[in-house]
C-alpha positions in Angstrom: 0.0 0.0 0.0 1.2 3.5 -0.8 2.7 5.6 1.9 0.6 8.6 0.7 -2.7 9.7 2.2 -5.7 7.6 1.4 -7.7 10.8 0.9 -7.6 11.9 -2.7 -9.0 14.8 -4.6 -11.5 13.7 -7.2 -11.5 16.8 -9.3 -15.3 16.6 -9.6 -17.1 19.2 -7.5 -20.2 17.1 -6.8 -18.0 14.3 -5.3 -15.2 16.2 -3.6 -12.6 14.1 -1.8 -12.6 10.3 -2.2 -10.5 7.5 -0.8 -8.4 4.8 -2.4 -10.7 1.9 -3.3 -13.5 4.2 -4.6 -15.5 2.6 -7.4 -17.6 5.3 -9.1 -20.1 5.1 -11.9 -20.7 8.1 -14.2 -24.0 7.9 -16.1 -23.8 10.5 -18.8 -26.2 11.7 -21.5 -23.8 13.4 -24.0 -20.2 13.0 -25.1 -19.4 16.6 -24.0 -20.6 15.8 -20.5 -18.6 12.6 -20.6 -15.4 14.4 -21.7 -15.9 17.3 -19.3 -16.3 15.2 -16.2 -13.7 12.5 -16.9 -11.0 15.0 -18.1 -11.3 16.8 -14.8 -11.1 13.5 -12.9 -7.9 12.5 -14.9 -6.3 15.9 -14.6 -6.6 15.9 -10.8 -4.9 12.5 -10.7 -2.0 13.8 -12.8 -1.6 16.7 -10.5 -1.5 14.4 -7.4 1.2 12.0 -8.6 -1.1 9.2 -9.7 -0.6 7.0 -12.8 -3.7 7.6 -14.9 -5.2 5.3 -17.5 -8.1 6.2 -19.9 -9.8 3.2 -21.7 -11.9 4.5 -24.6 -14.5 2.8 -26.8 -14.6 2.6 -30.6 -16.9 5.6 -30.9 -14.1 7.9 -29.9 -10.6 8.6 -31.3 -7.4 8.8 -29.3 -6.5 12.2 -30.7 -10.0 13.5 -29.8 -9.4 12.5 -26.2 -5.9 14.1 -26.2 -7.3 17.4 -27.6 -10.0 17.4 -24.9 -7.5 16.7 -22.1 -5.2 19.4 -23.5 -7.9 22.1 -22.8 -7.6 21.2 -19.1 -3.9 20.6 -19.0 -1.3 22.0 -21.4 1.3 19.3 -20.4 -0.7 16.3 -21.5 1.8 15.3 -24.1 4.6 15.4 -21.5 2.5 13.2 -19.2 2.0 10.8 -22.2 5.7 10.8 -22.9 6.7 10.1 -19.3 4.2 7.2 -19.0 2.1 8.8 -16.2 -0.9 9.0 -18.6 -1.9 6.0 -20.6 -4.7 6.2 -23.3 -5.6 2.8 -24.6 -8.6 1.4 -26.6 -10.9 -1.1 -24.9 -9.8 -3.8 -27.4 -6.3 -3.8 -25.9 -7.5 -3.9 -22.3 -10.8 -5.8 -21.9 -10.8 -8.1 -24.9 -8.7 -11.2 -25.4 -9.2 -13.6 -28.3 -12.4 -11.8 -29.3 -14.1 -11.9 -26.0 -14.2 -10.3 -22.6 -11.8 -12.1 -20.2 -12.2 -11.1 -16.5 -9.1 -13.0 -15.4 -6.8 -11.3 -18.0 -8.2 -7.9 -17.1 -7.6 -8.6 -13.4 -4.0 -9.5 -14.1 -3.6 -6.3 -16.1 -4.9 -4.3 -13.2 -2.4 -6.0 -10.9 0.5 -5.4 -13.2 -0.5 -1.7 -13.6 -0.7 -1.2 -9.9 2.8 -2.7 -9.4 4.1 -0.6 -12.3 2.7 2.6 -10.6 4.1 1.8 -7.2 7.5 0.8 -8.5 7.6 4.0 -10.6 7.2 6.1 -7.5 3.5 7.0 -8.1 1.0 7.1 -5.2 -1.4 4.8 -7.0 -3.6 4.4 -10.1 -6.6 6.4 -11.3 -8.6 4.7 -14.1 -11.4 5.7 -16.4 -13.2 3.1 -18.5 -15.9 3.8 -21.2 -18.4 0.9 -21.4 -20.2 1.6 -24.7 -18.7 -1.6 -26.1 -20.0 -4.1 -23.6 -23.5 -4.8 -24.9 -22.8 -8.4 -25.6 -20.9 -8.9 -22.4 -23.3 -7.1 -20.0 -23.8 -10.0 -17.6 -20.1 -11.0 -17.5 -19.0 -7.4 -17.0 -21.6 -6.8 -14.3 -20.3 -9.8 -12.3 -16.7 -8.6 -12.9 -17.5 -5.1 -11.6 -19.2 -6.5 -8.6 -16.0 -8.4 -7.7 -13.8 -5.5 -8.7 -15.5 -3.2 -6.2 -14.5 -5.6 -3.4 -11.0 -6.2 -4.7 -9.9 -2.6 -5.1 -11.1 -1.6 -1.7 -7.7 -2.3 -0.1 -5.7 -1.1 -3.1 -4.4 2.4 -4.1 -6.8 2.6 -6.9 -9.8 4.8 -7.9 -12.0 3.9 -10.8 -14.7 5.6 -12.8 -16.9 3.5 -15.1 -18.7 5.6 -17.7 -22.2 4.6 -18.9 -24.2 6.1 -21.7 -27.7 6.9 -20.3 -29.2 6.2 -23.7 -27.7 2.7 -24.0 -28.8 1.1 -20.7 -32.1 -0.4 -19.5 -33.6 -0.6 -16.1 -31.9 -3.8 -15.1 -28.5 -2.6 -16.2 -29.2 0.6 -14.2 -29.9 -1.5 -11.1 -26.7 -3.4 -11.5 -24.7 -0.2 -11.9 -26.1 1.3 -8.7 -25.4 -1.8 -6.7 -21.9 -2.4 -8.1 -20.5 1.1 -7.4 -19.7 2.9 -4.1 -20.5 6.3 -5.6 -22.9 7.0 -8.5 -22.7 10.2 -10.5 -25.5 11.4 -12.8 -26.4 14.6 -14.7 -29.1 16.8 -13.1 -30.0 20.2 -14.9 -26.8 19.8 -17.0 -24.7 19.4 -13.8 -23.3 16.1 -12.4 -24.8 15.2 -9.0 -24.5 12.2 -6.7 -27.7 10.1 -6.7 -29.4 11.0 -3.4 -33.2 10.5 -3.5 -35.8 8.8 -5.4 -37.7 11.8 -6.8 -34.6 13.2 -8.4 -33.7 9.8 -9.9 -37.2 9.3 -11.2 -37.2 12.7 -12.8 -33.9 12.0 -14.5 -34.8 8.6 -15.7 -38.1 9.9 -16.9 -36.4 12.6 -18.9 -33.6 10.5 -20.3 -35.6 7.4 -21.2 -38.5 9.4 -22.6 -40.9 6.7 -21.5 -44.6 6.8 -22.1 -46.6 8.1 -19.2 -48.4 4.8 -18.9 -45.1 2.9 -18.4 -43.5 5.4 -16.2 -45.4 4.3 -13.1 -44.3 0.8 -13.4 -40.7 1.9 -13.8 -40.9 4.3 -10.9 -42.0 1.4 -8.7 -39.0 -0.5 -9.9 -36.8 2.5 -9.1 -38.4 2.8 -5.6 -37.7 -0.9 -5.0 -34.1 -0.4 -6.1 -33.7 2.6 -3.8 -35.2 0.7 -0.9 -32.6 -2.0 -1.4 -29.6 0.3 -1.8 -26.9 0.3 0.8 -27.2 4.0 1.0 -30.2 5.2 3.1 -32.7 7.7 2.0 -34.1 9.9 4.7 -36.7 12.7 5.2 -36.7 14.6 8.5 -39.3 17.1 9.8 -37.4 19.2 12.3 -40.5 20.9 13.6 -42.5 17.8 14.4 -39.3 15.8 15.2 -40.3 13.0 12.8 -38.3 11.2 10.2 -38.7 8.5 7.5 -35.9 6.1 6.3 -35.7 3.8 3.3 -36.7 0.2 4.2 -33.3 -1.5 4.1 -31.7 1.3 6.1 -34.3 1.0 8.8 -33.8 -2.7 9.0 -30.0 -2.2 9.3 -30.5 0.0 12.3 -33.3 -2.1 13.8 -35.8 0.7 13.3 -38.3 -1.1 11.0 -41.9 -0.8 12.2 -41.3 2.3 14.2 -43.4 5.5 13.9 -41.8 8.6 12.5 -41.7 10.2 16.0 -40.2 7.1 17.6 -37.7 6.8 14.7 -36.5 10.3 15.3 -36.1 9.8 19.1 -34.5 6.3 18.7 -32.0 7.7 16.2 -30.8 10.3 18.7 -30.4 7.6 21.3 -28.3 5.4 19.1 -25.9 8.1 18.0 -22.7 8.3 20.1 -23.2 11.3 22.5 -20.2 13.3 21.5 -20.9 12.8 17.8 -24.6 13.8 18.4 -23.5 17.1 20.0 -21.1 17.8 17.2 -23.8 17.1 14.6 -26.3 19.3 16.4 -23.8 22.1 16.4 -23.3 21.8 12.7 -27.1 21.8 12.1 -27.5 24.8 14.3 -24.7 26.7 12.5 -26.2 25.7 9.1 -29.7 27.0 10.1 -28.3 30.3 11.4 -26.4 30.8 8.2 -29.4 29.6 6.1 -27.3 26.9 4.5 -29.2 24.7 2.1 -26.8 21.7 2.3 -25.7 19.5 5.2 -22.7 17.2 5.2 -21.5 15.6 8.4 -20.1 12.3 9.9 -21.1 10.5 13.1 -21.1 7.1 14.8 -24.3 5.2 15.6 -25.0 1.8 17.1 -26.8 -0.7 14.9 -29.3 -3.3 16.0 -26.5 -5.7 17.0 -24.7 -3.1 19.1 -21.9 -2.6 16.5 -20.6 0.9 16.0 -21.2 2.2 12.4 -19.7 5.3 10.9 -22.3 7.3 8.9 -22.0 10.1 6.5 -25.0 12.3 6.1 -25.4 14.4 2.9 -28.6 16.2 2.2 -30.6 19.4 1.6 -32.2 21.7 4.2 -35.6 23.4 3.6 -36.7 26.6 5.4 -40.3 27.8 5.8 -41.6 31.2 4.8 -40.3 32.6 8.0 -36.8 31.4 7.4 -37.0 28.7 10.0 -35.5 25.3 9.4 -38.4 23.1 8.5 -37.3 19.9 6.8 -34.3 18.0 5.5 -33.8 15.1 3.1 -30.9 13.3 1.6 -28.8 10.2 2.0 -27.0 8.2 4.7 -23.8 6.4 3.7 -22.3 3.6 5.7 -18.6 4.7 5.7 -17.5 2.2 8.5 -15.3 0.3 6.2 -13.8 3.5 4.8 -13.1 4.8 8.4 -11.6 1.4 9.3 -9.5 1.6 6.2 -8.5 5.2 7.0 -7.6 4.1 10.6 -5.6 1.2 9.2 -3.9 3.5 6.7 -3.1 6.1 9.4 -1.7 3.3 11.6 0.3 2.0 8.7 1.5 5.5 7.9 2.5 6.0 11.6 4.4 2.7 11.4 6.1 3.7 8.2 7.0 7.0 9.7 8.4 5.2 12.7 10.4 2.8 10.5 11.7 5.8 8.5 12.6 7.4 11.8 14.4 4.3 12.9 16.4 4.2 9.6 17.2 7.9 10.0 18.4 7.3 13.5 20.5 4.5 12.3 22.4 7.0 10.1 22.4 10.0 12.4 23.3 8.3 15.7 27.0 8.2 16.1 27.1 5.1 18.3 25.1 1.9 18.8 24.3 2.9 22.3 22.6 6.1 21.2 20.7 4.2 18.5 19.5 1.7 21.0 18.2 4.4 23.3 16.3 5.9 20.4 14.8 2.5 19.5 13.7 2.0 23.1 12.0 5.4 23.0 10.2 4.5 19.8 9.0 1.1 21.3 7.7 2.8 24.4 6.0 5.7 22.4 4.4 3.5 19.8 3.0 1.0 22.4 2.4 3.6 25.1 4.3 1.4 27.6 6.6 2.0 30.5 9.1 -0.8 30.0 11.0 -1.8 26.9 13.4 -4.5 26.0 15.5 -5.4 23.0 17.2 -8.8 22.9 19.0 -11.1 20.5 19.7 -14.8 20.4 23.4 -15.5 20.8 25.5 -18.1 18.9 25.0 -20.4 21.9 21.2 -20.3 21.4 20.6 -18.3 24.6 18.8 -15.0 24.9 21.1 -12.1 25.3 20.1 -8.5 25.9 21.2 -5.5 24.0 19.4 -3.0 26.2 16.4 -2.7 28.5 14.8 0.2 30.2 12.1 0.6 32.9 10.9 4.2 33.4 8.5 3.1 36.2 10.0 0.4 38.3 13.4 -1.2 39.0 12.7 -4.4 37.1 15.1 -3.9 34.2 17.2 -0.9 35.1 20.3 -3.0 35.7 20.5 -3.8 31.9 20.5 -0.2 30.6 23.6 -0.9 28.6 24.8 -2.1 25.2 26.6 -5.2 24.2 25.6 -8.8 24.9 25.0 -9.9 28.5 23.8 -13.1 30.0 20.5 -12.4 31.7 19.6 -13.5 35.2 17.1 -16.4 35.1 14.9 -14.9 37.9 14.0 -11.7 35.9 10.4 -11.4 35.0 11.0 -9.8 31.6 13.5 -12.5 30.8 11.0 -15.3 31.7 8.4 -13.7 29.4 10.8 -13.1 26.6 12.1 -16.7 27.0 8.6 -17.9 26.4 8.3 -15.8 23.2 11.6 -17.3 22.0 10.5 -20.8 22.8 7.1 -20.5 21.2 8.4 -18.5 18.2 5.3 -16.3 18.2 4.1 -13.1 19.8 2.7 -13.1 23.3 0.2 -10.5 24.5 -0.9 -10.7 28.1 -2.6 -8.2 30.3 -2.3 -10.4 33.3 1.1 -12.2 33.2 0.5 -13.8 36.6 -2.4 -15.7 35.0 -0.6 -16.4 31.8 2.3 -18.0 33.5 2.3 -20.3 36.5 1.6 -18.1 39.5 4.2 -19.9 41.5 6.9 -19.2 38.9 5.9 -15.6 38.4 5.0 -14.6 42.0 8.2 -12.6 42.4 7.3 -10.1 39.7 4.0 -8.5 40.6 5.1 -5.1 39.1 4.7 -6.5 35.6 1.0 -5.8 34.9 0.9 -6.3 31.1 3.3 -7.7 28.6 3.7 -7.7 24.8 6.6 -9.6 23.2 7.3 -10.0 19.5 9.9 -12.4 18.0 12.0 -11.5 15.0 12.3 -14.7 12.8 14.9 -15.1 10.1 15.4 -18.3 8.1 12.9 -20.0 10.3 14.8 -19.2 13.6 14.2 -16.6 16.3 17.0 -14.1 16.0 15.8 -11.4 18.3 12.9 -10.2 20.6 11.3 -6.8 21.1 9.2 -6.5 24.2 7.2 -3.9 26.0 5.4 -4.0 29.4 3.1 -2.1 31.7 0.9 -0.2 29.4 -1.9 1.7 31.2 -5.1 -0.1 30.4 -3.3 -3.1 28.9 -2.2 -3.9 25.4 -4.4 -4.3 22.4 -4.2 -6.1 19.0 -3.3 -2.8 17.4 -0.3 -2.5 19.8 0.8 -6.0 18.7 0.4 -5.1 15.0 2.5 -2.0 15.5 5.3 -3.8 17.4 5.3 -6.7 15.0 5.8 -4.2 12.2 8.6 -2.4 13.9 10.5 -5.3 15.5 12.3 -6.6 12.3 13.5 -3.1 11.4 14.8 -2.4 15.0 16.7 -5.6 15.2 18.0 -5.1 11.6 19.3 -1.5 12.2 20.9 -2.3 15.6 22.7 -5.4 14.3 23.7 -3.5 11.2 24.9 -0.5 13.2 26.8 -2.9 15.5 28.4 -4.7 12.6 29.2 -1.3 10.9 30.8 -0.1 14.1 32.9 -3.2 14.3 33.8 -2.9 10.6 34.7 0.8 11.2 37.0 -0.2 14.1 38.5 -2.9 12.0 38.8 -0.5 9.0 40.6 2.0 11.3 43.0 -0.6 12.5 43.6 -1.8 8.9 44.1 1.8 7.7 46.5 2.4 10.5 48.5 -0.7 9.6 48.5 0.2 5.9 49.5 3.7 6.5 52.2 2.9 9.1 54.1 0.6 6.9 57.0 1.9 4.7 56.1 -0.6 2.0 54.0 0.8 -0.9 50.5 -0.9 -0.9 48.0 -0.4 -3.8 44.8 -2.0 -5.0 43.6 -2.2 -8.6 40.2 -3.2 -9.9 39.5 -5.4 -12.9 39.7 -2.3 -15.2 43.2 -1.8 -13.8 42.2 1.4 -12.0 43.9 2.3 -8.7 41.2 2.1 -5.9 43.5 2.3 -2.9 47.0 3.5 -2.3 48.9 4.2 0.9 51.1 7.2 1.6 54.2 5.1 1.0 53.0 4.3 -2.5 52.1 7.9 -3.2 55.6 9.0 -2.0 57.2 6.4 -4.3 55.0 7.6 -7.2 55.9 11.2 -6.4 52.2 12.3 -6.5 49.5 13.0 -3.9 47.1 10.2 -3.2 44.1 12.1 -4.7 46.0 12.4 -8.0 46.5 8.6 -8.1 43.1 7.2 -7.0 40.8 6.3 -9.9 43.6 6.6 -12.5 44.8 3.8 -14.8 47.4 1.8 -13.0 49.1 0.2 -16.0 52.2 2.2 -15.6 52.3 2.1 -11.9 55.3 0.2 -10.6 56.7 -0.7 -14.0 60.3 -0.8 -15.1 61.5 2.4 -17.0 61.6 2.0 -20.7 59.7 -1.3 -20.6 56.1 -2.2 -21.4 54.4 -2.6 -18.0 53.5 -6.1 -17.1 49.8 -6.2 -16.5 50.0 -7.9 -13.1 46.4 -7.1 -12.3 44.9 -9.0 -15.3 47.3 -11.9 -14.7 46.2 -12.2 -11.1 42.5 -11.8 -11.9 42.5 -14.1 -14.9 44.5 -16.9 -13.5 43.4 -16.5 -9.9 47.0 -16.8 -8.7 49.5 -14.8 -6.7 52.8 -13.7 -8.2 56.0 -12.2 -7.0 58.2 -10.0 -9.3 61.2 -7.6 -9.0 60.6 -4.2 -10.5 63.0 -1.3 -10.9 61.2 2.0 -11.2 62.0 5.6 -11.3 61.1 7.4 -8.1 61.7 11.0 -6.8 64.6 9.4 -4.8 66.0 7.8 -8.0 65.9 4.3 -9.4 64.7 1.9 -6.8 64.1 -1.9 -7.0 61.0 -3.4 -5.4 60.0 -7.0 -4.7 56.2 -6.8 -5.4 53.8 -9.5 -4.2 50.5 -9.3 -6.2 47.5 -11.3 -4.9 43.9 -11.3 -6.2 41.1 -9.8 -4.0 37.6 -11.0 -4.3 34.0 -9.6 -4.3 31.1 -10.8 -2.2 30.3 -13.5 -4.7 33.9 -14.9 -4.6 34.8 -13.6 -8.0 38.3 -12.0 -8.5 37.7 -8.3 -8.5 41.3 -7.0 -8.9 44.7 -7.3 -7.3 46.3 -6.0 -4.1 50.1 -5.4 -4.3 52.6 -4.9 -1.5 56.0 -3.7 -2.7 59.1 -4.1 -0.6 62.0 -1.7 -1.4 65.0 -4.1 -1.8 67.4 -1.6 -3.3 69.6 -1.5 -0.2 69.4 -5.3 0.2 70.4 -5.8 -3.5 73.2 -3.4 -3.0 74.3 -5.2 0.1 74.1 -8.5 -1.7 76.3 -7.1 -4.5 78.7 -5.7 -2.0 78.8 -9.1 -0.1 79.4 -10.9 -3.4 82.2 -8.4 -4.2 83.6 -8.9 -0.7 83.4 -12.6 -1.1 85.2 -12.3 -4.4 87.7 -10.0 -2.8 88.1 -12.4 0.2 88.6 -15.3 -2.2 91.2 -13.3 -4.1 92.8 -12.3 -0.8 92.9 -15.8 0.4 94.7 -16.8 -2.8 97.1 -13.9 -2.4 97.7 -14.8 1.2 98.2 -18.4 0.3 100.7 -17.4 -2.4 102.2 -14.9 0.0 102.9 -17.5 2.6 104.2 -19.9 -0.1 106.4 -17.0 -1.3 107.3 -16.1 2.4 108.3 -19.6 3.2 110.4 -19.6 0.0 111.9 -16.3 1.1 112.9 -17.9 4.5 113.9 -21.2 3.1 116.2 -19.9 0.3 118.6 -17.9 2.5 118.5 -20.6 5.2 119.3 -23.3 2.7 122.1 -21.2 1.2 123.5 -20.5 4.7 123.4 -24.2 5.7 125.1 -25.3 2.5 127.7 -22.5 2.9 128.4 -23.6 6.5 128.7 -27.2 5.5 131.2 -26.3 2.8 133.1 -24.0 5.3 133.4 -27.0 7.6 134.7 -29.2 4.8 137.2 -26.5 3.7 138.4 -26.1 7.3 138.9 -29.8 7.6 140.7 -30.0 4.3 142.7 -26.8 4.7 146.4 -26.9 5.5 148.4 -23.7 5.5 145.3 -21.6 4.5 145.0 -23.1 1.0 141.1 -22.9 1.1 140.9 -19.4 2.6 139.4 -17.8 -0.5 136.7 -20.4 -0.7 135.9 -20.0 3.0 135.8 -16.2 2.7 133.3 -16.5 -0.3 131.0 -18.8 1.7 131.2 -16.5 4.7 130.1 -13.6 2.5 127.2 -15.7 1.2 126.1 -16.5 4.8 126.3 -12.8 5.7 124.3 -11.7 2.7 121.5 -14.2 3.4 121.6 -13.3 7.0 120.9 -9.7 5.9 118.2 -11.0 3.7 116.5 -12.7 6.6 117.0 -9.7 8.8 115.3 -7.5 6.2 112.3 -9.8 5.9 112.0 -10.1 9.7 112.3 -6.3 10.1 109.7 -5.7 7.5 107.3 -8.1 9.2 108.0 -6.6 12.6 107.5 -3.0 11.2 104.2 -3.9 9.6 103.1 -5.5 12.9 104.1 -2.2 14.7 102.2 -0.2 12.1 99.1 -2.3 12.6 99.3 -2.0 16.4 100.0 1.7 16.3 103.3 1.5 18.3 105.5 3.0 15.6 105.7 6.8 15.2 108.1 9.2 13.4 111.2 10.6 15.2 111.6 14.0 13.5 115.0 15.7 13.3 115.8 18.7 11.2 118.1 17.6 8.3 119.2 18.8 5.0 117.2 16.4 2.8 119.2 17.2 -0.3 122.4 16.2 1.4 120.8 13.0 2.8 119.5 12.0 -0.7 122.8 12.9 -2.4 124.8 10.9 0.1 122.5 7.9 -0.3 122.9 7.9 -4.1 126.6 8.2 -3.7 126.7 5.1 -1.5 124.7 3.1 -4.1 126.7 4.0 -7.2 129.1 1.1 -6.8 126.4 -1.3 -5.9 124.3 -0.3 -9.0 127.5 -0.4 -11.2 127.9 -4.1 -10.3 124.4 -4.6 -11.8 125.4 -2.5 -14.9 122.8 0.1 -14.0 123.6 3.8 -13.6 122.1 5.9 -10.8 122.0 9.7 -10.5 120.5 12.4 -8.3 119.1 15.7 -9.7 118.0 18.7 -7.7 118.0 22.4 -8.6 118.0 23.1 -4.9 121.4 22.9 -3.3 120.3 22.5 0.3 116.9 22.2 2.0 116.4 21.5 5.7 113.2 20.2 7.0 111.9 18.0 9.9 112.1 14.4 8.8 112.5 10.9 10.3 115.8 9.9 8.8 115.3 6.2 9.5 112.0 6.2 7.8 113.2 8.3 4.8 116.2 5.9 4.3 113.8 2.9 4.4 111.5 4.6 1.9 114.3 5.5 -0.5 116.2 2.2 -0.2 113.0 0.3 -0.9 112.0 2.3 -3.9 115.6 2.2 -5.3 115.9 -1.5 -4.6 112.6 -2.1 -6.5 113.8 0.0 -9.4 117.2 -1.9 -9.5 115.4 -5.2 -9.2 113.3 -4.6 -12.3 115.8 -2.7 -14.4 117.9 -4.6 -16.8 121.6 -4.1 -17.7 122.3 -0.8 -19.2 119.3 0.7 -17.4 119.2 4.0 -15.5 117.7 5.1 -12.2 117.1 8.8 -11.5 116.3 10.3 -8.1 114.9 13.9 -8.2 114.1 16.4 -5.5 112.1 19.7 -5.6 109.8 21.7 -3.5 106.2 22.4 -4.7 103.8 24.4 -2.7 105.7 24.0 0.5 105.9 20.3 0.1 109.0 18.2 -0.6 108.6 16.1 -3.7 111.0 13.1 -4.2 110.8 10.9 -7.3 112.5 7.6 -8.2 112.4 6.8 -11.9 113.6 3.8 -13.8 113.5 2.6 -17.4 112.9 -1.0 -16.5 110.1 -3.4 -17.4 107.3 -1.3 -15.8 104.2 -2.4 -13.9 101.5 -4.6 -15.6 98.0 -2.9 -15.8 96.4 -5.8 -13.9 98.9 -5.2 -11.0 98.6 -1.4 -10.7 95.6 -1.6 -8.3 97.4 -4.0 -5.9 101.0 -2.6 -6.1 100.8 -1.2 -2.5 98.8 -4.2 -1.3 100.5 -6.1 1.4 100.1 -9.3 -0.6 100.5 -7.8 -4.1 103.4 -8.8 -6.3 104.2 -7.0 -9.5 107.0 -9.2 -10.8 106.4 -10.4 -14.3 109.5 -12.5 -14.9 108.9 -16.1 -15.7 110.0 -19.0 -13.7 110.4 -17.4 -10.3 108.9 -14.7 -8.1 111.2 -12.4 -6.2 110.2 -10.6 -3.0 107.2 -10.8 -0.7 105.5 -7.6 -1.8 105.9 -6.2 1.8 108.4 -3.5 0.7 105.9 -1.2 -1.1 103.2 -1.8 1.6 105.6 -0.8 4.3 106.9 2.2 2.2 103.4 3.5 1.7 102.6 3.2 5.4 105.9 5.0 6.4 105.1 7.9 3.9 101.6 8.2 5.3 102.9 8.1 8.9 104.9 11.2 8.1 101.6 12.8 6.7 102.7 12.4 3.1 101.5 10.6 0.1 103.0 8.2 -2.5 101.9 7.4 -6.1 103.4 6.2 -9.3 103.2 6.4 -13.0 104.1 3.4 -15.1 103.9 2.0 -18.5 104.7 -1.6 -19.1 108.0 -2.0 -21.0 108.9 1.7 -20.5 109.6 1.8 -16.8 108.1 3.3 -13.7 108.3 6.5 -11.6 107.4 6.7 -7.9 106.6 10.0 -6.2 106.8 10.7 -2.5 105.4 14.0 -1.3 106.2 15.0 2.3 104.9 18.1 4.2 107.3 20.7 5.4 106.3 21.3 9.1 107.0 24.6 10.7 106.4 23.5 14.2 106.9 19.9 15.3 108.6 18.2 18.2 112.2 17.4 17.3 114.5 14.6 18.7 118.2 14.3 18.6 119.3 11.2 16.7 122.6 10.4 15.0 122.5 7.9 12.3 126.1 6.8 11.6 127.5 6.0 8.2 128.1 2.5 9.3 124.5 2.0 10.1 123.4 3.3 6.8 125.9 0.9 5.1 124.4 -1.9 7.0 120.9 -0.9 6.0 122.0 -0.7 2.3 123.4 -4.2 2.5 120.2 -5.4 4.2 117.8 -3.7 1.7 119.8 -4.9 -1.3 120.4 -8.4 0.1 117.8 -10.0 -2.1 119.3 -8.7 -5.3 121.6 -11.3 -6.7 
């Protein structure tokens, strides 16, 4: 049923307002009258949001009807286009397979009503012209009789139009009986049929009957009127007498009464307050000399039932202007009033349901919503106690909330959430019975309804109404009210049964929504708190969710990313993006990929896990991706691989180093042992010093190899001191030019033995500076030793000195074999070895490592330039300190000679 008011405007002045379910006949005498009345009726429906249908007969044209309607409403074509107005011939509505089919027509009415309500219209307003039904008169009359009963409870109003010139007396009788309102022309104006004289005059004029036959027909009309549901009355207000039509008098139990008794009895039967109101209206009408009376009142019938009556009639005044008589019709409107009450109650329920839904949206918490629902339950049932409960997963009744504004029965449960209820509570016992029986319980004496012994502790519960909410055949919740003044009625039960499902639904929904909101907040917090980019794509590859980390990676705000195509999101630069979303959706699988993308922080590599997400039906709806930035990890892995490679290389170098070191120790030791053995033999064989030269040669060999071992041991010890930090420079102020010149002078003979020349070049004659002479000697001897070692016969070694930017620069240059390119990076490495000669490896590689450390210890730096096959040049740059602590050391010439012999001991 429509939520709109059941009171509708008819658009016809003679009728006024009507209700849904009105079934009206219009008996017309001309086409103009037909068009005038019915176009007004239809136009009013269009103005009041009703779907209107006009069913016309073959004696009219569609365009003729449209033109006539357009005179009343200029927007008729718009209504036709929108579908609110339907104009259809009777052949398409009433006729099927060449005959009238009542079943088909009923189905069409049902479909039309559904169409109207689904389309947002209040109901249906219909007009049907019946000029076509001559051969179906009996079937149509039976159909109309049933139609009047069927549409009573439906949002429909119907006018059936009849041509006065085409109906006979019997048809007229059927028309009057089958319609709740009958409209007929009187003095060229439409009027509701009210009294026999008027009807007789109209019928006499329209049928043009012969005077002889008129009496017979008038008797027939009188009989018809006596049998009408509407009552015809005549009242003499002066003599207080009245006359009713026969059937009406029988309905009220007044048949056989005199006019005086009938008048008095009527006043006795009318409900007192309604009688007083009717008397006031009559008095006001008489004072104002009104000629019409229209009022409603209640009256008891012969069986004591209360009927609602509508009185419509005319008032007659005497020559003195005093109210004399009145005549007209009584209409039994009891069913209409009941229908109106039912509609009003339904509207009230609907408003309450709407209010509940509105509260479910506006209330911020479940607790506030529950309190509002409790208010509605108490207001709608006029009760003092209210209870809302649900059935838990364990099958036990749990309360959401309860309230008692009068006594202390339920006040302890004025809370939200699920709580186990005490078994000795009266409301709980009553609600438990509702849950067990699965149906509503209404009791205005709970102590009688339940076992008095069981319920004796709850005398304050004077009345109870409980309604179960049943879903899928199981009780899911209970709404209850108690202690209504005067007890509960069936109407209270109907109201609560209508409200209960909605209340339980919105509370559970609100509770679920609140839980989801809390979960959503937690989920959002988790998503936003992670540094990993997270993004969701739908099936169209649009981004529907991204977190701040993803937006930061993309270099755009979140609002500029959402809803955009995600094809290029997280794709390698310069490559066609892999459509991970479609892959995940299509194959319903997860996948893990590495992607290198351009971010505001530069190129970053991500490990992206893509997984399908699903809709409520279980269908893949898109993909969710979590990207972990593994740039640092990959860098670390690369570094670890490099370190591993370097360690492997170092291990090999160390292995080779120790092999070489053992060789370096073993060779001089072996030479020394052999030499000692030979010395012993020479001593044994010698007489008169004949083997003295041989012995001297072997002693020199032993001494040279002893120096060689001493140099190796000293290098190892010095490196150990450097590593432990126990070695430091001992600065003395010396003429560096003189020191270098003297060193070269001492090495000239030694180099000559190797057929290599050595020279010193300096434009500066003298230059004093703080220097550790021991360290400087070690540095220079090592560099010159290396140069001599790798310079062939006829080669040259050049030592240069100059001062550049307050720094002393010393260089050692040779034209030997040079350093291979693959050894240049490891030349200063402790385990590096640059020797390229075949068949043997000379030296441990510790010399240049120690040299570099000694240079750096004096705050200097060392580098070289070399080209294989063209020689090498080493540069030592030492700072010239202005202020530094000096120590007094005297390095004797003998000591330098010994160091020379030691440094050059491994050069054969």
